[in-house]
All heavy atoms as a GROMACS GRO file, in nm:
protein
  626
    1MET      N    1  -7.062   1.543   7.315
    1MET     CA    2  -6.929   1.508   7.372
    1MET      C    3  -6.850   1.439   7.264
    1MET      O    4  -6.892   1.352   7.190
    1MET     CB    5  -6.944   1.412   7.490
    1MET     CG    6  -7.026   1.470   7.609
    1MET     SD    7  -6.955   1.607   7.688
    1MET     CE    8  -6.824   1.532   7.776
    2LEU      N    9  -6.727   1.477   7.258
    2LEU     CA   10  -6.628   1.420   7.165
    2LEU      C   11  -6.508   1.375   7.245
    2LEU      O   12  -6.437   1.454   7.299
    2LEU     CB   13  -6.586   1.525   7.054
    2LEU     CG   14  -6.483   1.480   6.960
    2LEU    CD1   15  -6.525   1.359   6.876
    2LEU    CD2   16  -6.435   1.592   6.873
    3ASN      N   17  -6.490   1.247   7.252
    3ASN     CA   18  -6.372   1.185   7.324
    3ASN      C   19  -6.271   1.138   7.228
    3ASN      O   20  -6.303   1.070   7.138
    3ASN     CB   21  -6.421   1.068   7.409
    3ASN     CG   22  -6.534   1.108   7.505
    3ASN    OD1   23  -6.521   1.204   7.582
    3ASN    ND2   24  -6.641   1.036   7.501
    4ILE      N   25  -6.145   1.181   7.254
    4ILE     CA   26  -6.036   1.139   7.164
    4ILE      C   27  -5.927   1.084   7.258
    4ILE      O   28  -5.885   1.147   7.356
    4ILE     CB   29  -5.978   1.256   7.083
    4ILE    CG1   30  -6.091   1.317   7.000
    4ILE    CG2   31  -5.859   1.210   7.004
    4ILE    CD1   32  -6.044   1.445   6.934
    5TYR      N   33  -5.882   0.962   7.229
    5TYR     CA   34  -5.776   0.897   7.313
    5TYR      C   35  -5.654   0.874   7.224
    5TYR      O   36  -5.657   0.799   7.124
    5TYR     CB   37  -5.820   0.764   7.374
    5TYR     CG   38  -5.723   0.723   7.480
    5TYR    CD1   39  -5.730   0.772   7.606
    5TYR    CD2   40  -5.621   0.630   7.449
    5TYR    CE1   41  -5.634   0.734   7.707
    5TYR    CE2   42  -5.531   0.597   7.542
    5TYR     CZ   43  -5.530   0.647   7.670
    5TYR     OH   44  -5.441   0.607   7.764
    6HIS      N   45  -5.542   0.929   7.257
    6HIS     CA   46  -5.412   0.912   7.189
    6HIS      C   47  -5.353   0.788   7.255
    6HIS      O   48  -5.313   0.790   7.369
    6HIS     CB   49  -5.323   1.032   7.199
    6HIS     CG   50  -5.356   1.145   7.119
    6HIS    ND1   51  -5.285   1.188   7.011
    6HIS    CD2   52  -5.464   1.229   7.127
    6HIS    CE1   53  -5.349   1.292   6.957
    6HIS    NE2   54  -5.456   1.318   7.025
    7LEU      N   55  -5.330   0.678   7.175
    7LEU     CA   56  -5.283   0.556   7.230
    7LEU      C   57  -5.133   0.554   7.275
    7LEU      O   58  -5.096   0.484   7.352
    7LEU     CB   59  -5.303   0.442   7.126
    7LEU     CG   60  -5.451   0.418   7.087
    7LEU    CD1   61  -5.458   0.317   6.974
    7LEU    CD2   62  -5.530   0.372   7.203
    8SER      N   63  -5.060   0.646   7.214
    8SER     CA   64  -4.918   0.653   7.246
    8SER      C   65  -4.880   0.799   7.240
    8SER      O   66  -4.945   0.883   7.184
    8SER     CB   67  -4.839   0.570   7.145
    8SER     OG   68  -4.848   0.613   7.017
    9ASN      N   69  -4.758   0.829   7.292
    9ASN     CA   70  -4.698   0.959   7.285
    9ASN      C   71  -4.670   1.000   7.144
    9ASN      O   72  -4.630   0.919   7.062
    9ASN     CB   73  -4.577   0.969   7.374
    9ASN     CG   74  -4.609   0.978   7.517
    9ASN    OD1   75  -4.708   1.042   7.558
    9ASN    ND2   76  -4.523   0.922   7.600
   10ASP      N   77  -4.692   1.129   7.114
   10ASP     CA   78  -4.654   1.175   6.977
   10ASP      C   79  -4.500   1.177   6.967
   10ASP      O   80  -4.429   1.168   7.061
   10ASP     CB   81  -4.706   1.320   6.958
   10ASP     CG   82  -4.855   1.324   6.951
   10ASP    OD1   83  -4.919   1.225   6.913
   10ASP    OD2   84  -4.914   1.433   6.975
   11GLN      N   85  -4.459   1.178   6.843
   11GLN     CA   86  -4.311   1.173   6.814
   11GLN      C   87  -4.277   1.285   6.724
   11GLN      O   88  -4.356   1.338   6.643
   11GLN     CB   89  -4.270   1.039   6.757
   11GLN     CG   90  -4.294   0.923   6.842
   11GLN     CD   91  -4.263   0.792   6.782
   11GLN    OE1   92  -4.246   0.782   6.663
   11GLN    NE2   93  -4.264   0.689   6.858
   12PHE      N   94  -4.148   1.324   6.718
   12PHE     CA   95  -4.099   1.425   6.622
   12PHE      C   96  -3.952   1.386   6.587
   12PHE      O   97  -3.890   1.310   6.664
   12PHE     CB   98  -4.104   1.568   6.676
   12PHE     CG   99  -4.006   1.599   6.780
   12PHE    CD1  100  -3.887   1.669   6.753
   12PHE    CD2  101  -4.024   1.559   6.914
   12PHE    CE1  102  -3.793   1.693   6.843
   12PHE    CE2  103  -3.928   1.584   7.010
   12PHE     CZ  104  -3.816   1.655   6.982
   13THR      N  105  -3.904   1.438   6.475
   13THR     CA  106  -3.770   1.415   6.436
   13THR      C  107  -3.693   1.547   6.466
   13THR      O  108  -3.729   1.650   6.412
   13THR     CB  109  -3.759   1.380   6.286
   13THR    OG1  110  -3.839   1.257   6.262
   13THR    CG2  111  -3.621   1.346   6.246
   14ASP      N  112  -3.585   1.539   6.541
   14ASP     CA  113  -3.505   1.654   6.577
   14ASP      C  114  -3.411   1.696   6.460
   14ASP      O  115  -3.409   1.632   6.355
   14ASP     CB  116  -3.429   1.640   6.711
   14ASP     CG  117  -3.319   1.535   6.701
   14ASP    OD1  118  -3.286   1.492   6.590
   14ASP    OD2  119  -3.270   1.498   6.807
   15THR      N  120  -3.335   1.802   6.477
   15THR     CA  121  -3.251   1.851   6.363
   15THR      C  122  -3.138   1.757   6.328
   15THR      O  123  -3.081   1.770   6.222
   15THR     CB  124  -3.188   1.989   6.414
   15THR    OG1  125  -3.121   1.974   6.534
   15THR    CG2  126  -3.299   2.096   6.426
   16PHE      N  127  -3.109   1.655   6.416
   16PHE     CA  128  -3.007   1.560   6.387
   16PHE      C  129  -3.064   1.434   6.324
   16PHE      O  130  -2.989   1.337   6.299
   16PHE     CB  131  -2.932   1.529   6.519
   16PHE     CG  132  -2.866   1.642   6.583
   16PHE    CD1  133  -2.916   1.697   6.696
   16PHE    CD2  134  -2.755   1.705   6.525
   16PHE    CE1  135  -2.861   1.809   6.755
   16PHE    CE2  136  -2.696   1.817   6.580
   16PHE     CZ  137  -2.749   1.866   6.700
   17GLY      N  138  -3.197   1.433   6.299
   17GLY     CA  139  -3.262   1.320   6.236
   17GLY      C  140  -3.303   1.210   6.331
   17GLY      O  141  -3.333   1.100   6.292
   18THR      N  142  -3.291   1.237   6.466
   18THR     CA  143  -3.328   1.140   6.562
   18THR      C  144  -3.474   1.154   6.594
   18THR      O  145  -3.525   1.263   6.621
   18THR     CB  146  -3.241   1.166   6.693
   18THR    OG1  147  -3.105   1.158   6.659
   18THR    CG2  148  -3.271   1.051   6.796
   19GLU      N  149  -3.544   1.039   6.601
   19GLU     CA  150  -3.686   1.042   6.634
   19GLU      C  151  -3.703   1.045   6.785
   19GLU      O  152  -3.642   0.955   6.856
   19GLU     CB  153  -3.755   0.923   6.574
   19GLU     CG  154  -3.906   0.933   6.577
   19GLU     CD  155  -3.975   0.826   6.487
   19GLU    OE1  156  -3.972   0.839   6.363
   19GLU    OE2  157  -4.034   0.736   6.552
   20ARG      N  158  -3.774   1.140   6.832
   20ARG     CA  159  -3.792   1.156   6.980
   20ARG      C  160  -3.945   1.153   7.016
   20ARG      O  161  -4.027   1.193   6.939
   20ARG     CB  162  -3.729   1.282   7.030
   20ARG     CG  163  -3.581   1.291   6.998
   20ARG     CD  164  -3.520   1.404   7.079
   20ARG     NE  165  -3.377   1.407   7.047
   20ARG     CZ  166  -3.286   1.345   7.118
   20ARG    NH1  167  -3.316   1.274   7.216
   20ARG    NH2  168  -3.159   1.365   7.087
   21GLU      N  169  -3.970   1.105   7.136
   21GLU     CA  170  -4.102   1.095   7.191
   21GLU      C  171  -4.136   1.223   7.272
   21GLU      O  172  -4.051   1.269   7.347
   21GLU     CB  173  -4.117   0.971   7.275
   21GLU     CG  174  -4.252   0.930   7.303
   21GLU     CD  175  -4.262   0.790   7.367
   21GLU    OE1  176  -4.263   0.694   7.294
   21GLU    OE2  177  -4.259   0.785   7.490
   22ILE      N  178  -4.259   1.261   7.268
   22ILE     CA  179  -4.305   1.381   7.347
   22ILE      C  180  -4.382   1.331   7.468
   22ILE      O  181  -4.496   1.286   7.458
   22ILE     CB  182  -4.391   1.476   7.259
   22ILE    CG1  183  -4.316   1.518   7.136
   22ILE    CG2  184  -4.436   1.596   7.342
   22ILE    CD1  185  -4.400   1.600   7.038
   23ASP      N  186  -4.311   1.333   7.582
   23ASP     CA  187  -4.376   1.280   7.706
   23ASP      C  188  -4.498   1.364   7.740
   23ASP      O  189  -4.505   1.483   7.727
   23ASP     CB  190  -4.280   1.287   7.820
   23ASP     CG  191  -4.164   1.194   7.806
   23ASP    OD1  192  -4.179   1.090   7.738
   23ASP    OD2  193  -4.048   1.226   7.857
   24GLY      N  194  -4.608   1.296   7.784
   24GLY     CA  195  -4.725   1.362   7.830
   24GLY      C  196  -4.825   1.386   7.719
   24GLY      O  197  -4.934   1.444   7.741
   25SER      N  198  -4.798   1.344   7.590
   25SER     CA  199  -4.891   1.368   7.484
   25SER      C  200  -4.986   1.244   7.461
   25SER      O  201  -5.075   1.256   7.378
   25SER     CB  202  -4.816   1.393   7.355
   25SER     OG  203  -4.722   1.288   7.320
   26GLN      N  204  -4.971   1.142   7.538
   26GLN     CA  205  -5.066   1.030   7.536
   26GLN      C  206  -5.182   1.058   7.628
   26GLN      O  207  -5.163   1.122   7.728
   26GLN     CB  208  -4.991   0.901   7.573
   26GLN     CG  209  -5.079   0.778   7.585
   26GLN     CD  210  -5.002   0.656   7.639
   26GLN    OE1  211  -4.891   0.665   7.670
   26GLN    NE2  212  -5.069   0.545   7.649
   27GLY      N  213  -5.298   1.006   7.597
   27GLY     CA  214  -5.406   1.018   7.689
   27GLY      C  215  -5.538   1.061   7.634
   27GLY      O  216  -5.548   1.071   7.512
   28LEU      N  217  -5.634   1.102   7.718
   28LEU     CA  218  -5.763   1.136   7.678
   28LEU      C  219  -5.788   1.284   7.669
   28LEU      O  220  -5.743   1.365   7.759
   28LEU     CB  221  -5.867   1.077   7.782
   28LEU     CG  222  -6.008   1.099   7.761
   28LEU    CD1  223  -6.059   1.025   7.634
   28LEU    CD2  224  -6.085   1.054   7.886
   29THR      N  225  -5.859   1.326   7.570
   29THR     CA  226  -5.909   1.460   7.558
   29THR      C  227  -6.067   1.449   7.543
   29THR      O  228  -6.113   1.370   7.467
   29THR     CB  229  -5.856   1.530   7.430
   29THR    OG1  230  -5.713   1.532   7.441
   29THR    CG2  231  -5.910   1.671   7.414
   30VAL      N  232  -6.138   1.526   7.624
   30VAL     CA  233  -6.282   1.529   7.619
   30VAL      C  234  -6.324   1.668   7.587
   30VAL      O  235  -6.291   1.764   7.650
   30VAL     CB  236  -6.344   1.487   7.754
   30VAL    CG1  237  -6.498   1.486   7.750
   30VAL    CG2  238  -6.292   1.348   7.795
   31ASN      N  239  -6.406   1.681   7.475
   31ASN     CA  240  -6.452   1.812   7.430
   31ASN      C  241  -6.608   1.812   7.431
   31ASN      O  242  -6.668   1.712   7.402
   31ASN     CB  243  -6.412   1.838   7.286
   31ASN     CG  244  -6.257   1.840   7.277
   31ASN    OD1  245  -6.192   1.920   7.343
   31ASN    ND2  246  -6.201   1.754   7.198
   32GLY      N  247  -6.663   1.921   7.466
   32GLY     CA  248  -6.807   1.942   7.459
   32GLY      C  249  -6.834   2.026   7.333
   32GLY      O  250  -6.770   2.126   7.306
   33ASN      N  251  -6.935   1.988   7.256
   33ASN     CA  252  -6.971   2.058   7.135
   33ASN      C  253  -7.122   2.088   7.128
   33ASN      O  254  -7.203   1.998   7.168
   33ASN     CB  255  -6.934   1.969   7.009
   33ASN     CG  256  -6.787   1.934   7.004
   33ASN    OD1  257  -6.703   2.028   7.002
   33ASN    ND2  258  -6.756   1.811   7.012
   34LEU      N  259  -7.156   2.207   7.087
   34LEU     CA  260  -7.292   2.241   7.063
   34LEU      C  261  -7.306   2.290   6.924
   34LEU      O  262  -7.224   2.366   6.872
   34LEU     CB  263  -7.342   2.356   7.166
   34LEU     CG  264  -7.348   2.321   7.306
   34LEU    CD1  265  -7.374   2.449   7.390
   34LEU    CD2  266  -7.454   2.219   7.332
   35PHE      N  267  -7.417   2.257   6.858
   35PHE     CA  268  -7.448   2.304   6.724
   35PHE      C  269  -7.586   2.360   6.720
   35PHE      O  270  -7.688   2.304   6.767
   35PHE     CB  271  -7.441   2.181   6.622
   35PHE     CG  272  -7.305   2.114   6.614
   35PHE    CD1  273  -7.277   2.011   6.692
   35PHE    CD2  274  -7.213   2.172   6.528
   35PHE    CE1  275  -7.149   1.949   6.693
   35PHE    CE2  276  -7.087   2.115   6.522
   35PHE     CZ  277  -7.055   1.998   6.597
   36PHE      N  278  -7.602   2.480   6.662
   36PHE     CA  279  -7.729   2.546   6.642
   36PHE      C  280  -7.750   2.567   6.496
   36PHE      O  281  -7.668   2.635   6.428
   36PHE     CB  282  -7.730   2.681   6.715
   36PHE     CG  283  -7.709   2.671   6.864
   36PHE    CD1  284  -7.579   2.691   6.920
   36PHE    CD2  285  -7.810   2.635   6.948
   36PHE    CE1  286  -7.562   2.680   7.056
   36PHE    CE2  287  -7.787   2.626   7.084
   36PHE     CZ  288  -7.668   2.651   7.138
   37ASP      N  289  -7.855   2.504   6.441
   37ASP     CA  290  -7.890   2.519   6.300
   37ASP      C  291  -8.010   2.606   6.281
   37ASP      O  292  -8.111   2.599   6.353
   37ASP     CB  293  -7.921   2.376   6.245
   37ASP     CG  294  -7.796   2.285   6.247
   37ASP    OD1  295  -7.693   2.333   6.200
   37ASP    OD2  296  -7.810   2.173   6.294
   38TYR      N  297  -7.998   2.690   6.173
   38TYR     CA  298  -8.111   2.776   6.142
   38TYR      C  299  -8.131   2.776   5.987
   38TYR      O  300  -8.034   2.813   5.915
   38TYR     CB  301  -8.086   2.923   6.184
   38TYR     CG  302  -8.192   3.021   6.144
   38TYR    CD1  303  -8.318   3.014   6.205
   38TYR    CD2  304  -8.171   3.118   6.048
   38TYR    CE1  305  -8.419   3.099   6.168
   38TYR    CE2  306  -8.270   3.206   6.008
   38TYR     CZ  307  -8.394   3.193   6.067
   38TYR     OH  308  -8.488   3.280   6.032
   39ASN      N  309  -8.240   2.734   5.942
   39ASN     CA  310  -8.273   2.729   5.798
   39ASN      C  311  -8.340   2.863   5.764
   39ASN      O  312  -8.454   2.894   5.806
   39ASN     CB  313  -8.366   2.615   5.766
   39ASN     CG  314  -8.293   2.478   5.777
   39ASN    OD1  315  -8.180   2.465   5.745
   39ASN    ND2  316  -8.367   2.382   5.826
   40VAL      N  317  -8.271   2.943   5.680
   40VAL     CA  318  -8.321   3.075   5.642
   40VAL      C  319  -8.442   3.046   5.547
   40VAL      O  320  -8.549   3.108   5.566
   40VAL     CB  321  -8.215   3.156   5.572
   40VAL    CG1  322  -8.270   3.290   5.522
   40VAL    CG2  323  -8.097   3.176   5.661
   41ASN      N  324  -8.428   2.955   5.457
   41ASN     CA  325  -8.536   2.914   5.371
   41ASN      C  326  -8.498   2.775   5.319
   41ASN      O  327  -8.407   2.712   5.374
   41ASN     CB  328  -8.566   3.016   5.259
   41ASN     CG  329  -8.437   3.048   5.177
   41ASN    OD1  330  -8.357   2.960   5.152
   41ASN    ND2  331  -8.430   3.171   5.131
   42GLU      N  332  -8.559   2.726   5.211
   42GLU     CA  333  -8.534   2.596   5.157
   42GLU      C  334  -8.390   2.582   5.100
   42GLU      O  335  -8.341   2.472   5.080
   42GLU     CB  336  -8.635   2.556   5.055
   42GLU     CG  337  -8.775   2.527   5.111
   42GLU     CD  338  -8.871   2.486   5.008
   42GLU    OE1  339  -8.835   2.455   4.898
   42GLU    OE2  340  -8.990   2.486   5.041
   43VAL      N  341  -8.328   2.695   5.064
   43VAL     CA  342  -8.201   2.692   5.003
   43VAL      C  343  -8.088   2.735   5.090
   43VAL      O  344  -7.976   2.670   5.088
   43VAL     CB  345  -8.209   2.785   4.876
   43VAL    CG1  346  -8.069   2.790   4.803
   43VAL    CG2  347  -8.310   2.746   4.777
   44HIS      N  348  -8.106   2.828   5.170
   44HIS     CA  349  -8.001   2.893   5.260
   44HIS      C  350  -8.015   2.843   5.403
   44HIS      O  351  -8.124   2.836   5.461
   44HIS     CB  352  -8.001   3.042   5.254
   44HIS     CG  353  -7.998   3.092   5.110
   44HIS    ND1  354  -7.878   3.106   5.043
   44HIS    CD2  355  -8.094   3.134   5.024
   44HIS    CE1  356  -7.903   3.151   4.922
   44HIS    NE2  357  -8.032   3.172   4.908
   45ALA      N  358  -7.897   2.818   5.469
   45ALA     CA  359  -7.896   2.777   5.609
   45ALA      C  360  -7.773   2.828   5.678
   45ALA      O  361  -7.671   2.854   5.614
   45ALA     CB  362  -7.902   2.622   5.619
   46LEU      N  363  -7.783   2.846   5.810
   46LEU     CA  364  -7.673   2.886   5.892
   46LEU      C  365  -7.651   2.782   6.003
   46LEU      O  366  -7.745   2.724   6.050
   46LEU     CB  367  -7.701   3.025   5.959
   46LEU     CG  368  -7.709   3.141   5.863
   46LEU    CD1  369  -7.758   3.265   5.941
   46LEU    CD2  370  -7.574   3.173   5.803
   47GLN      N  371  -7.532   2.766   6.045
   47GLN     CA  372  -7.497   2.673   6.161
   47GLN      C  373  -7.396   2.748   6.242
   47GLN      O  374  -7.287   2.790   6.194
   47GLN     CB  375  -7.447   2.537   6.115
   47GLN     CG  376  -7.423   2.452   6.235
   47GLN     CD  377  -7.355   2.315   6.191
   47GLN    OE1  378  -7.245   2.308   6.148
   47GLN    NE2  379  -7.442   2.208   6.208
   48LEU      N  380  -7.425   2.756   6.374
   48LEU     CA  381  -7.325   2.802   6.472
   48LEU      C  382  -7.281   2.686   6.557
   48LEU      O  383  -7.362   2.609   6.609
   48LEU     CB  384  -7.390   2.907   6.564
   48LEU     CG  385  -7.311   2.958   6.680
   48LEU    CD1  386  -7.186   3.038   6.627
   48LEU    CD2  387  -7.390   3.044   6.774
   49SER      N  388  -7.147   2.664   6.559
   49SER     CA  389  -7.098   2.554   6.643
   49SER      C  390  -7.001   2.613   6.749
   49SER      O  391  -6.924   2.702   6.715
   49SER     CB  392  -7.022   2.454   6.556
   49SER     OG  393  -6.915   2.511   6.482
   50LEU      N  394  -7.013   2.558   6.869
   50LEU     CA  395  -6.934   2.605   6.984
   50LEU      C  396  -6.871   2.484   7.045
   50LEU      O  397  -6.930   2.378   7.051
   50LEU     CB  398  -7.025   2.674   7.086
   50LEU     CG  399  -7.110   2.789   7.040
   50LEU    CD1  400  -7.211   2.828   7.146
   50LEU    CD2  401  -7.028   2.905   6.995
   51GLY      N  402  -6.747   2.498   7.092
   51GLY     CA  403  -6.680   2.382   7.154
   51GLY      C  404  -6.582   2.430   7.258
   51GLY      O  405  -6.524   2.540   7.253
   52ALA      N  406  -6.565   2.343   7.354
   52ALA     CA  407  -6.467   2.372   7.468
   52ALA      C  408  -6.417   2.238   7.526
   52ALA      O  409  -6.497   2.140   7.533
   52ALA     CB  410  -6.532   2.453   7.577
   53PRO      N  411  -6.290   2.230   7.566
   53PRO     CA  412  -6.235   2.110   7.624
   53PRO      C  413  -6.272   2.098   7.770
   53PRO      O  414  -6.274   2.200   7.843
   53PRO     CB  415  -6.084   2.124   7.606
   53PRO     CG  416  -6.059   2.274   7.610
   53PRO     CD  417  -6.185   2.331   7.542
   54PHE      N  418  -6.304   1.980   7.814
   54PHE     CA  419  -6.337   1.952   7.953
   54PHE      C  420  -6.223   1.882   8.020
   54PHE      O  421  -6.190   1.900   8.142
   54PHE     CB  422  -6.463   1.866   7.971
   54PHE     CG  423  -6.589   1.937   7.920
   54PHE    CD1  424  -6.676   1.870   7.839
   54PHE    CD2  425  -6.617   2.064   7.956
   54PHE    CE1  426  -6.793   1.930   7.799
   54PHE    CE2  427  -6.735   2.129   7.916
   54PHE     CZ  428  -6.821   2.059   7.835
   55ALA      N  429  -6.148   1.798   7.948
   55ALA     CA  430  -6.035   1.724   8.004
   55ALA      C  431  -5.930   1.721   7.885
   55ALA      O  432  -5.969   1.693   7.770
   55ALA     CB  433  -6.070   1.582   8.037
   56VAL      N  434  -5.808   1.751   7.916
   56VAL     CA  435  -5.706   1.762   7.808
   56VAL      C  436  -5.583   1.682   7.857
   56VAL      O  437  -5.565   1.650   7.976
   56VAL     CB  438  -5.663   1.905   7.782
   56VAL    CG1  439  -5.778   1.982   7.729
   56VAL    CG2  440  -5.610   1.979   7.905
   57ARG      N  441  -5.496   1.647   7.751
   57ARG     CA  442  -5.374   1.582   7.783
   57ARG      C  443  -5.276   1.683   7.847
   57ARG      O  444  -5.295   1.805   7.829
   57ARG     CB  445  -5.314   1.524   7.655
   57ARG     CG  446  -5.397   1.412   7.597
   57ARG     CD  447  -5.350   1.369   7.462
   57ARG     NE  448  -5.392   1.470   7.366
   57ARG     CZ  449  -5.318   1.511   7.265
   57ARG    NH1  450  -5.196   1.456   7.244
   57ARG    NH2  451  -5.360   1.599   7.183
   58ASP      N  452  -5.169   1.637   7.911
   58ASP     CA  453  -5.066   1.723   7.967
   58ASP      C  454  -5.003   1.810   7.864
   58ASP      O  455  -4.974   1.927   7.883
   58ASP     CB  456  -4.966   1.642   8.047
   58ASP     CG  457  -5.021   1.577   8.169
   58ASP    OD1  458  -5.127   1.623   8.219
   58ASP    OD2  459  -4.966   1.470   8.212
   59VAL      N  460  -4.971   1.747   7.751
   59VAL     CA  461  -4.904   1.812   7.636
   59VAL      C  462  -4.986   1.790   7.511
   59VAL      O  463  -5.026   1.677   7.480
   59VAL     CB  464  -4.762   1.758   7.621
   59VAL    CG1  465  -4.690   1.824   7.502
   59VAL    CG2  466  -4.684   1.773   7.748
   60ARG      N  467  -5.008   1.896   7.432
   60ARG     CA  468  -5.086   1.892   7.305
   60ARG      C  469  -5.003   1.948   7.194
   60ARG      O  470  -5.020   2.058   7.146
   60ARG     CB  471  -5.218   1.964   7.320
   60ARG     CG  472  -5.310   1.895   7.422
   60ARG     CD  473  -5.434   1.962   7.434
   60ARG     NE  474  -5.420   2.081   7.521
   60ARG     CZ  475  -5.516   2.168   7.548
   60ARG    NH1  476  -5.630   2.162   7.487
   60ARG    NH2  477  -5.491   2.269   7.632
   61PRO      N  478  -4.906   1.871   7.140
   61PRO     CA  479  -4.816   1.917   7.034
   61PRO      C  480  -4.887   1.928   6.901
   61PRO      O  481  -4.825   1.981   6.804
   61PRO     CB  482  -4.703   1.817   7.031
   61PRO     CG  483  -4.769   1.693   7.078
   61PRO     CD  484  -4.870   1.732   7.180
   62ASP      N  485  -5.008   1.880   6.886
   62ASP     CA  486  -5.072   1.880   6.762
   62ASP      C  487  -5.136   2.016   6.724
   62ASP      O  488  -5.196   2.034   6.619
   62ASP     CB  489  -5.187   1.776   6.757
   62ASP     CG  490  -5.277   1.780   6.875
   62ASP    OD1  491  -5.277   1.880   6.943
   62ASP    OD2  492  -5.344   1.681   6.903
   63GLY      N  493  -5.119   2.119   6.808
   63GLY     CA  494  -5.162   2.256   6.782
   63GLY      C  495  -5.311   2.275   6.818
   63GLY      O  496  -5.368   2.372   6.779
   64LEU      N  497  -5.373   2.183   6.893
   64LEU     CA  498  -5.512   2.198   6.923
   64LEU      C  499  -5.531   2.253   7.065
   64LEU      O  500  -5.629   2.215   7.134
   64LEU     CB  501  -5.581   2.058   6.911
   64LEU     CG  502  -5.585   2.005   6.767
   64LEU    CD1  503  -5.641   1.863   6.769
   64LEU    CD2  504  -5.651   2.090   6.670
   65THR      N  505  -5.448   2.344   7.103
   65THR     CA  506  -5.456   2.404   7.233
   65THR      C  507  -5.552   2.525   7.228
   65THR      O  508  -5.517   2.632   7.189
   65THR     CB  509  -5.315   2.452   7.283
   65THR    OG1  510  -5.229   2.339   7.273
   65THR    CG2  511  -5.318   2.496   7.427
   66ARG      N  512  -5.676   2.501   7.265
   66ARG     CA  513  -5.779   2.604   7.265
   66ARG      C  514  -5.857   2.590   7.387
   66ARG      O  515  -5.885   2.485   7.446
   66ARG     CB  516  -5.874   2.586   7.149
   66ARG     CG  517  -5.816   2.565   7.010
   66ARG     CD  518  -5.780   2.701   6.948
   66ARG     NE  519  -5.734   2.691   6.808
   66ARG     CZ  520  -5.627   2.643   6.763
   66ARG    NH1  521  -5.540   2.591   6.845
   66ARG    NH2  522  -5.595   2.643   6.635
   67SER      N  523  -5.907   2.705   7.443
   67SER     CA  524  -5.995   2.700   7.561
   67SER      C  525  -6.142   2.713   7.517
   67SER      O  526  -6.231   2.681   7.592
   67SER     CB  527  -5.960   2.810   7.660
   67SER     OG  528  -5.969   2.936   7.599
   68PHE      N  529  -6.164   2.764   7.393
   68PHE     CA  530  -6.298   2.780   7.343
   68PHE      C  531  -6.289   2.804   7.192
   68PHE      O  532  -6.192   2.866   7.144
   68PHE     CB  533  -6.362   2.904   7.410
   68PHE     CG  534  -6.494   2.937   7.356
   68PHE    CD1  535  -6.605   2.865   7.392
   68PHE    CD2  536  -6.517   3.037   7.262
   68PHE    CE1  537  -6.738   2.898   7.339
   68PHE    CE2  538  -6.636   3.075   7.210
   68PHE     CZ  539  -6.754   3.001   7.254
   69ILE      N  540  -6.388   2.752   7.119
   69ILE     CA  541  -6.394   2.779   6.972
   69ILE      C  542  -6.536   2.799   6.931
   69ILE      O  543  -6.626   2.737   6.985
   69ILE     CB  544  -6.327   2.659   6.898
   69ILE    CG1  545  -6.306   2.697   6.744
   69ILE    CG2  546  -6.406   2.536   6.912
   69ILE    CD1  547  -6.214   2.614   6.674
   70ALA      N  548  -6.549   2.892   6.835
   70ALA     CA  549  -6.685   2.916   6.777
   70ALA      C  550  -6.664   2.927   6.626
   70ALA      O  551  -6.566   2.980   6.571
   70ALA     CB  552  -6.738   3.048   6.829
   71ASN      N  553  -6.767   2.875   6.549
   71ASN     CA  554  -6.757   2.878   6.407
   71ASN      C  555  -6.900   2.907   6.353
   71ASN      O  556  -6.999   2.846   6.400
   71ASN     CB  557  -6.710   2.739   6.353
   71ASN     CG  558  -6.697   2.736   6.207
   71ASN    OD1  559  -6.627   2.819   6.149
   71ASN    ND2  560  -6.761   2.642   6.144
   72LEU      N  561  -6.905   2.994   6.257
   72LEU     CA  562  -7.033   3.022   6.188
   72LEU      C  563  -7.021   2.969   6.048
   72LEU      O  564  -6.925   3.010   5.969
   72LEU     CB  565  -7.068   3.168   6.191
   72LEU     CG  566  -7.199   3.215   6.123
   72LEU    CD1  567  -7.316   3.146   6.201
   72LEU    CD2  568  -7.211   3.362   6.126
   73GLU      N  569  -7.113   2.887   6.001
   73GLU     CA  570  -7.109   2.828   5.870
   73GLU      C  571  -7.234   2.870   5.792
   73GLU      O  572  -7.351   2.863   5.844
   73GLU     CB  573  -7.103   2.679   5.886
   73GLU     CG  574  -7.103   2.607   5.754
   73GLU     CD  575  -7.104   2.456   5.777
   73GLU    OE1  576  -7.023   2.410   5.864
   73GLU    OE2  577  -7.167   2.386   5.703
   74TYR      N  578  -7.217   2.906   5.668
   74TYR     CA  579  -7.328   2.936   5.577
   74TYR      C  580  -7.325   2.822   5.469
   74TYR      O  581  -7.222   2.784   5.417
   74TYR     CB  582  -7.311   3.070   5.508
   74TYR     CG  583  -7.393   3.092   5.390
   74TYR    CD1  584  -7.530   3.118   5.404
   74TYR    CD2  585  -7.339   3.085   5.260
   74TYR    CE1  586  -7.612   3.127   5.295
   74TYR    CE2  587  -7.421   3.107   5.151
   74TYR     CZ  588  -7.556   3.127   5.163
   74TYR     OH  589  -7.638   3.140   5.056
   75SER      N  590  -7.445   2.774   5.434
   75SER     CA  591  -7.454   2.670   5.328
   75SER      C  592  -7.575   2.703   5.243
   75SER      O  593  -7.674   2.764   5.290
   75SER     CB  594  -7.461   2.530   5.390
   75SER     OG  595  -7.580   2.517   5.471
   76PHE      N  596  -7.568   2.649   5.120
   76PHE     CA  597  -7.680   2.653   5.030
   76PHE      C  598  -7.695   2.530   4.953
   76PHE      O  599  -7.594   2.465   4.922
   76PHE     CB  600  -7.675   2.784   4.939
   76PHE     CG  601  -7.552   2.779   4.848
   76PHE    CD1  602  -7.559   2.731   4.719
   76PHE    CD2  603  -7.434   2.825   4.892
   76PHE    CE1  604  -7.452   2.727   4.638
   76PHE    CE2  605  -7.318   2.828   4.807
   76PHE     CZ  606  -7.336   2.774   4.675
   77LYS      N  607  -7.818   2.500   4.920
   77LYS     CA  608  -7.845   2.377   4.838
   77LYS      C  609  -7.865   2.422   4.692
   77LYS      O  610  -7.931   2.524   4.666
   77LYS     CB  611  -7.965   2.307   4.891
   77LYS     CG  612  -7.952   2.259   5.033
   77LYS     CD  613  -8.082   2.198   5.084
   77LYS     CE  614  -8.071   2.164   5.231
   77LYS     NZ  615  -8.197   2.114   5.286
   78PHE      N  616  -7.821   2.337   4.602
   78PHE     CA  617  -7.849   2.370   4.460
   78PHE      C  618  -7.883   2.244   4.384
   78PHE      O  619  -7.868   2.138   4.434
   78PHE     CB  620  -7.729   2.442   4.397
   78PHE     CG  621  -7.596   2.367   4.402
   78PHE    CD1  622  -7.559   2.284   4.303
   78PHE    CD2  623  -7.517   2.383   4.515
   78PHE    CE1  624  -7.437   2.218   4.311
   78PHE    CE2  625  -7.397   2.316   4.518
   78PHE     CZ  626  -7.356   2.237   4.425
   0.00000   0.00000   0.00000
């Protein structure tokens, strides 16, 4: 579980240079994450990570609006 709490609403600067607040962007986001690791050998490894939000803020202006994410990572030791 990954919990993120935004303490205040996000802000942006409009085209007139006025700083404005984005209502509904404050609050809690709760994400569930799973990681599956597989060592191919002593040098090579794979990791599959999966994530999905369980609770989200009303507004997410940071661009993190996803219903599901998957990532495959390859690594090697040298």
